[in-house]
C-alpha positions as a Markdown table, in Angstrom:
| # | Residue | x | y | z |
|---|---|---|---|---|
| 1 | Unk | -24.5 | 73.1 | 79.6 |
| 2 | Unk | -23.8 | 75.5 | 76.7 |
| 3 | Unk | -26.2 | 75.7 | 73.8 |
| 4 | Unk | -24.9 | 74.8 | 70.4 |
| 5 | Unk | -25.2 | 77.9 | 68.2 |
| 6 | Unk | -26.0 | 77.2 | 64.6 |
| 7 | Unk | -26.2 | 80.8 | 63.3 |
| 8 | Unk | -26.7 | 84.3 | 64.7 |
| 9 | Unk | -30.3 | 83.6 | 65.7 |
| 10 | Unk | -30.7 | 79.8 | 65.8 |
| 11 | Unk | -29.6 | 77.2 | 68.3 |
| 12 | Unk | -29.6 | 73.4 | 68.0 |
| 13 | Unk | -32.0 | 72.9 | 70.9 |
| 14 | Unk | -34.8 | 74.7 | 69.0 |
| 15 | Unk | -34.8 | 71.7 | 66.6 |
| 16 | Unk | -34.9 | 69.0 | 69.4 |
| 17 | Unk | -37.8 | 66.5 | 69.2 |
| 18 | Unk | -40.9 | 67.5 | 71.1 |
| 19 | Unk | -40.4 | 64.6 | 73.5 |
| 20 | Unk | -37.0 | 66.1 | 74.6 |
| 21 | Unk | -34.7 | 63.9 | 72.5 |
| 22 | Unk | -31.9 | 66.1 | 71.3 |
| 23 | Unk | -30.8 | 66.6 | 67.7 |
| 24 | Unk | -28.3 | 63.9 | 66.7 |
| 25 | Unk | -24.8 | 65.4 | 66.7 |
| 26 | Unk | -24.2 | 64.1 | 63.2 |
| 27 | Unk | -26.9 | 66.4 | 61.9 |
| 28 | Unk | -25.5 | 69.6 | 63.3 |
| 29 | Unk | -23.5 | 70.5 | 60.2 |
| 30 | Unk | -26.6 | 70.1 | 58.0 |
| 31 | Unk | -28.7 | 72.2 | 60.4 |
| 32 | Unk | -26.1 | 74.9 | 60.4 |
| 33 | Unk | -26.2 | 74.9 | 56.6 |
| 34 | Unk | -30.0 | 75.2 | 56.6 |
| 35 | Unk | -30.0 | 78.0 | 59.2 |
| 36 | Unk | -27.2 | 80.1 | 57.6 |
| 37 | Unk | -28.4 | 79.8 | 54.0 |
| 38 | Unk | -32.2 | 79.7 | 54.3 |
| 39 | Unk | -33.5 | 80.5 | 57.8 |
| 40 | Unk | -31.4 | 83.5 | 58.6 |
| 41 | Unk | -32.2 | 85.3 | 55.2 |
| 42 | Unk | -35.9 | 84.6 | 55.8 |
| 43 | Unk | -35.7 | 85.8 | 59.4 |
| 44 | Unk | -34.1 | 89.0 | 58.0 |
| 45 | Unk | -37.0 | 89.6 | 55.8 |
| 46 | Unk | -39.9 | 88.3 | 57.9 |
| 47 | Unk | -38.8 | 88.8 | 61.5 |
| 48 | Unk | -38.5 | 86.3 | 64.4 |
| 49 | Unk | -38.9 | 82.7 | 63.5 |
| 50 | Unk | -40.4 | 79.9 | 65.6 |
| 51 | Unk | -39.4 | 76.3 | 64.8 |
| 52 | Unk | -42.6 | 74.4 | 65.1 |
| 53 | Unk | -41.0 | 71.0 | 64.4 |
| 54 | Unk | -37.4 | 70.0 | 63.7 |
| 55 | Unk | -35.9 | 66.6 | 64.6 |
| 56 | Unk | -38.2 | 63.5 | 65.1 |
| 57 | Unk | -36.9 | 60.1 | 65.9 |
| 58 | Unk | -38.6 | 57.3 | 64.1 |
| 59 | Unk | -40.9 | 56.3 | 67.0 |
| 60 | Unk | -42.1 | 59.8 | 67.6 |
| 61 | Unk | -42.6 | 60.5 | 63.9 |
| 62 | Unk | -44.8 | 57.3 | 63.8 |
| 63 | Unk | -46.8 | 58.4 | 66.9 |
| 64 | Unk | -47.7 | 61.7 | 65.4 |
| 65 | Unk | -48.6 | 60.2 | 62.0 |
| 66 | Unk | -45.6 | 61.7 | 60.1 |
| 67 | Unk | -44.6 | 60.5 | 56.7 |
| 68 | Unk | -42.6 | 57.2 | 56.9 |
| 69 | Unk | -39.6 | 58.6 | 55.1 |
| 70 | Unk | -39.9 | 62.1 | 56.6 |
| 71 | Unk | -36.9 | 64.5 | 56.3 |
| 72 | Unk | -37.6 | 65.3 | 60.0 |
| 73 | Unk | -36.0 | 61.9 | 60.8 |
| 74 | Unk | -32.5 | 63.1 | 60.9 |
| 75 | Unk | -31.2 | 59.7 | 62.0 |
| 76 | Unk | -31.8 | 58.2 | 58.5 |
| 77 | Unk | -29.8 | 60.8 | 56.6 |
| 78 | Unk | -27.9 | 63.2 | 58.9 |
| 79 | Unk | -26.9 | 65.4 | 56.0 |
| 80 | Unk | -30.6 | 66.1 | 55.2 |
| 81 | Unk | -32.6 | 68.0 | 57.8 |
| 82 | Unk | -36.0 | 69.6 | 58.0 |
| 83 | Unk | -37.9 | 72.2 | 59.9 |
| 84 | Unk | -41.5 | 73.5 | 60.0 |
| 85 | Unk | -41.5 | 77.3 | 60.6 |
| 86 | Unk | -43.6 | 80.3 | 61.4 |
| 87 | Unk | -42.3 | 83.9 | 61.0 |
| 88 | Unk | -43.4 | 87.1 | 62.8 |
| 89 | Unk | -44.4 | 88.9 | 59.6 |
| 90 | Unk | -45.9 | 87.8 | 56.2 |
| 91 | Unk | -47.7 | 84.6 | 55.5 |
| 92 | Unk | -46.9 | 81.0 | 54.3 |
| 93 | Unk | -47.3 | 82.0 | 50.7 |
| 94 | Unk | -44.6 | 84.7 | 50.9 |
| 95 | Unk | -42.3 | 82.6 | 53.2 |
| 96 | Unk | -42.5 | 79.7 | 50.8 |
| 97 | Unk | -41.9 | 81.9 | 47.8 |
| 98 | Unk | -38.7 | 83.3 | 49.4 |
| 99 | Unk | -37.5 | 79.9 | 50.5 |
| 100 | Unk | -38.1 | 78.4 | 47.0 |
| 101 | Unk | -36.3 | 81.4 | 45.4 |
| 102 | Unk | -33.3 | 80.7 | 47.6 |
| 103 | Unk | -33.2 | 77.0 | 46.8 |
| 104 | Unk | -33.6 | 77.7 | 43.0 |
| 105 | Unk | -31.2 | 80.6 | 42.6 |
| 106 | Unk | -28.4 | 80.2 | 45.1 |
| 107 | Unk | -25.5 | 78.1 | 43.9 |
| 108 | Unk | -25.2 | 76.6 | 47.4 |
| 109 | Unk | -28.2 | 74.4 | 46.7 |
| 110 | Unk | -27.0 | 73.2 | 43.2 |
| 111 | Unk | -23.9 | 71.2 | 42.5 |
| 112 | Unk | -22.4 | 67.8 | 42.8 |
| 113 | Unk | -25.1 | 66.5 | 45.1 |
| 114 | Unk | -27.8 | 67.7 | 42.6 |
| 115 | Unk | -30.6 | 70.1 | 43.1 |
| 116 | Unk | -31.5 | 70.4 | 46.8 |
| 117 | Unk | -34.0 | 72.1 | 48.9 |
| 118 | Unk | -37.6 | 71.0 | 49.6 |
| 119 | Unk | -40.3 | 73.5 | 50.5 |
| 120 | Unk | -43.9 | 72.8 | 51.5 |
| 121 | Unk | -46.5 | 75.5 | 52.0 |
| 122 | Unk | -49.3 | 74.9 | 54.5 |
| 123 | Unk | -51.7 | 77.8 | 54.1 |
| 124 | Unk | -54.5 | 76.6 | 56.3 |
| 125 | Unk | -52.1 | 75.5 | 59.1 |
| 126 | Unk | -50.1 | 78.7 | 58.8 |
| 127 | Unk | -46.5 | 77.4 | 58.4 |
| 128 | Unk | -43.9 | 76.3 | 55.9 |
| 129 | Unk | -41.7 | 73.2 | 55.8 |
| 130 | Unk | -38.1 | 73.5 | 54.5 |
| 131 | Unk | -35.5 | 70.8 | 54.2 |
| 132 | Unk | -32.1 | 70.2 | 52.7 |
| 133 | Unk | -33.2 | 67.0 | 50.8 |
| 134 | Unk | -33.8 | 66.7 | 47.1 |
| 135 | Unk | -35.5 | 69.7 | 45.3 |
| 136 | Unk | -39.3 | 69.5 | 45.4 |
| 137 | Unk | -42.2 | 71.8 | 46.2 |
| 138 | Unk | -45.7 | 71.0 | 47.4 |
| 139 | Unk | -48.8 | 72.4 | 49.0 |
| 140 | Unk | -50.3 | 70.9 | 52.1 |
């Protein structure tokens, strides 16, 4: 079976749930948007990227103690997707700064659907969270 390519360096199966459940097909366009407009530019700056967590179905999200209305639950809002990421170079502070800059300055993330692009910075755990939901920033 052919892999679904989202952008030059990202494939849909990288975002599959950890229990093996594939990304819902309805979420592919939103994942492609996130990869092209955020993940690829960050990869260009910080090197290879590992998707630590992408899609979670509701049951899996509950099992791991995820937020009840997590952006990782693509089933609830297929146009809004999330990923937790680690890059080869840099650190969560620099990765988050770059992601937040993209969300704040690129016209793609502003418009008729309002300000979009969430970014969480998890310094102690060593990753960032990005999503295509409403604009917000936090520290974890």
